[in-house]
C-alpha distance (Angstrom), angle and dihedral (degrees) to the residues before:
residue distance angle dihedral
M1 . . .
S2 3.81 . .
G3 3.78 123.3 .
R4 3.79 89.1 -104.8
G5 3.80 90.9 51.2
V6 3.79 91.3 50.8
R7 3.80 90.5 50.1
E8 3.81 92.2 49.5
A9 3.81 91.1 49.2
Q10 3.81 90.0 50.6
V11 3.80 91.3 50.6
E12 3.80 92.1 49.7
A13 3.81 91.0 48.1
T14 3.81 90.3 50.6
R15 3.80 92.2 48.6
A16 3.81 91.4 48.8
A17 3.81 91.4 49.6
I18 3.80 90.8 50.8
L19 3.81 92.3 48.3
D20 3.80 91.7 48.9
A21 3.80 92.8 48.4
A22 3.80 93.8 45.1
E23 3.79 93.0 48.7
R24 3.80 91.6 52.1
L25 3.79 95.1 45.3
F26 3.80 93.5 44.9
A27 3.81 89.6 49.1
E28 3.80 92.7 50.1
H29 3.81 101.2 39.2
G30 3.82 109.6 14.5
V31 3.79 129.0 -99.9
H32 3.78 99.4 -90.6
T33 3.81 98.3 47.9
V34 3.82 94.9 56.2
S35 3.80 119.2 83.5
N36 3.79 127.5 -148.0
R37 3.80 87.7 -118.2
Q38 3.82 91.0 58.2
I39 3.79 90.6 49.2
S40 3.82 92.6 49.3
I41 3.81 92.0 50.8
A42 3.81 92.4 46.7
A43 3.81 88.9 50.4
G44 3.81 90.8 53.8
Q45 3.78 94.8 -111.7
G46 3.77 118.5 150.5
N47 3.79 90.2 -159.8
T48 3.80 106.2 73.0
A49 3.82 89.4 -161.8
A50 3.82 91.0 63.1
V51 3.80 94.5 105.4
G52 3.78 93.9 56.0
Y53 3.81 91.7 43.2
H54 3.80 94.8 52.8
F55 3.82 101.6 33.6
G56 3.81 111.9 13.2
T57 3.80 116.1 -143.8
K58 3.79 127.8 18.2
T59 3.80 88.5 -107.2
D60 3.81 88.9 55.9
L61 3.79 88.9 50.9
V62 3.82 91.9 51.5
R63 3.81 88.6 48.1
A64 3.81 91.0 53.2
I65 3.81 92.8 49.6
A66 3.79 92.2 47.0
G67 3.79 91.8 45.6
R68 3.78 97.1 57.5
H69 3.81 91.4 50.7
A70 3.81 93.5 42.8
K71 3.79 91.2 56.0
A72 3.80 92.7 51.2
I73 3.82 93.1 46.1
A74 3.81 91.7 47.6
E75 3.81 91.1 53.9
I76 3.81 90.7 52.1
R77 3.82 91.1 46.0
D78 3.81 91.1 53.7
R79 3.80 90.5 50.9
V80 3.81 94.1 45.3
L81 3.79 91.3 50.9
A82 3.80 91.9 48.6
E83 3.82 90.6 50.4
A84 3.81 93.5 46.2
G85 3.80 96.1 61.4
N86 3.80 112.5 -179.0
F87 3.79 116.2 8.2
T88 3.80 114.1 -130.0
C89 3.81 100.5 -176.7
V90 3.80 144.7 4.7
R91 3.84 89.4 -94.3
D92 3.82 89.8 63.2
W93 3.79 89.2 52.3
A94 3.81 92.9 46.6
A95 3.79 91.8 51.9
C96 3.80 91.1 52.7
T97 3.79 89.7 49.8
V98 3.79 94.0 52.5
R99 3.80 104.6 34.9
P100 3.82 98.6 68.2
V101 3.80 89.4 58.7
T102 3.80 97.8 43.1
E103 3.81 93.9 43.1
H104 3.79 89.5 52.1
M105 3.80 90.3 48.6
A106 3.80 90.4 50.4
A107 3.81 90.6 50.6
L108 3.81 90.7 54.5
G109 3.81 91.0 63.6
S110 3.80 123.9 -150.1
P111 2.90 134.5 -27.2
S112 3.78 94.6 35.2
W113 3.78 129.6 160.4
F114 3.79 107.5 -164.2
A115 3.81 98.0 97.2
R116 3.79 91.6 52.2
F117 3.81 91.4 43.0
N118 3.80 87.8 51.2
A119 3.80 91.3 52.1
Q120 3.80 92.6 49.4
V121 3.80 92.7 49.7
S122 3.81 92.8 44.1
A123 3.81 89.3 60.6
D124 3.82 91.1 61.9
P125 3.84 112.7 70.8
A126 3.81 95.5 -152.2
L127 3.79 95.2 46.1
F128 3.80 91.5 42.7
E129 3.81 89.2 57.6
V130 3.81 89.7 50.8
M131 3.80 90.9 52.7
M132 3.80 94.0 47.0
N133 3.80 90.7 49.4
E134 3.78 89.7 55.0
D135 3.81 90.0 53.1
D136 3.81 92.2 48.6
L137 3.82 91.6 51.0
V138 3.80 93.6 60.0
S139 3.81 104.1 28.6
A140 3.78 123.4 65.1
S141 3.81 87.5 160.0
R142 3.82 91.3 76.0
E143 3.79 89.0 71.3
Q144 3.80 89.4 49.1
L145 3.80 89.3 56.7
R146 3.81 91.5 49.9
N147 3.81 90.7 53.6
V148 3.81 91.5 51.6
L149 3.79 91.3 55.1
D150 3.80 91.3 51.3
R151 3.81 88.1 56.9
F152 3.80 93.2 55.7
L153 3.81 97.3 40.4
P154 3.82 105.5 30.9
D155 3.82 95.0 151.6
L156 3.79 97.7 52.2
P157 3.83 108.6 119.2
H158 3.80 114.4 -112.4
Q159 3.81 93.5 -120.6
V160 3.80 91.2 52.6
T161 3.80 90.7 47.8
A162 3.81 91.3 52.8
V163 3.80 92.3 49.9
R164 3.81 93.8 47.4
V165 3.80 91.3 49.8
L166 3.81 87.4 58.7
M167 3.81 92.4 44.7
A168 3.80 92.2 51.2
R169 3.80 92.4 47.7
H170 3.80 93.3 50.4
L171 3.80 90.4 47.4
I172 3.81 91.6 53.5
V173 3.81 93.6 44.8
Q174 3.80 95.8 48.2
M175 3.80 97.3 42.1
C176 3.80 89.5 50.0
V177 3.81 87.6 52.6
E178 3.81 90.6 52.2
T179 3.80 93.4 49.0
E180 3.80 94.2 43.6
R181 3.80 92.1 49.9
A182 3.81 93.4 45.6
L183 3.80 91.8 50.4
A184 3.80 92.4 46.6
E185 3.80 93.0 49.2
G186 3.79 96.6 36.6
S187 3.79 89.3 -128.8
A188 3.78 123.6 159.9
T189 3.79 115.7 -95.6
A190 3.77 135.4 155.7
R191 3.80 90.9 -116.7
L192 3.78 112.3 38.6
N193 3.80 99.1 165.7
W194 3.78 136.9 58.8
E195 3.81 96.4 -120.3
D196 3.80 92.4 60.3
T197 3.80 91.0 43.0
A198 3.80 89.0 54.9
S199 3.80 91.9 50.4
D200 3.80 93.3 48.2
L201 3.80 91.8 47.5
A202 3.81 92.8 49.0
D203 3.82 90.3 51.5
A204 3.80 92.8 48.4
I205 3.81 94.6 45.2
T206 3.79 90.7 49.1
A207 3.80 89.4 54.2
L208 3.79 90.6 46.9
W209 3.80 94.2 53.8
E210 3.81 94.8 42.3
A211 3.81 93.9 47.0
P212 3.82 115.7 119.9
V213 3.78 118.6 -99.6
T214 3.78 118.7 -125.6
R215 3.80 104.4 -138.7
R216 3.78 118.5 -133.7
P217 3.81 131.4 -175.5
G218 3.78 109.0 -74.3
D219 3.81 96.0 19.0
A220 3.79 93.1 113.5
A221 3.77 90.6 58.9
S222 3.81 90.9 56.8
K223 3.80 94.9 62.4
């Protein structure tokens, strides 16, 4: 390997170490309580300015962490959709929504930190938008999944749809946190693997979407 190749490999290794350290620290303590200096030290960097040098702002660092996971999840989602073929029910759709996330989590091994990082970032509106933008950049298949749901539930009012999208997302995020933490700590739980978590989530999300809607004055106008 040439001198330039060695230097590039060193840079990539440094960036990966910083991303790994930042993801863990953000997951454990929250994004805004962790300093770049703490991340640099945790990543084994003698230069405490390494984070800023390699990634820029903290928002840029969050974007980089989110981006590497979004790419992996999008690749799984494309495969899952191709394998699924024609959807026959909402449960088929729910499984394809959940599996890309849980399969990626399973591939990370244990301990992992992404689910808890995801939960921390999701609690911050600005950082949440950054993370969602990263997903949209690499995954056209998310829109394909949305269109499938419209086919099964064409009469669901738009306001109800928007609320249930949020409910389903929070359910996935928080249940992934519970499974990730249980696996990392080796604690007892009814579902101590990602395959069962995916199945339970798909069942619950199916029930959520197929639940009756309690009509209120003005609901009809929101369709």
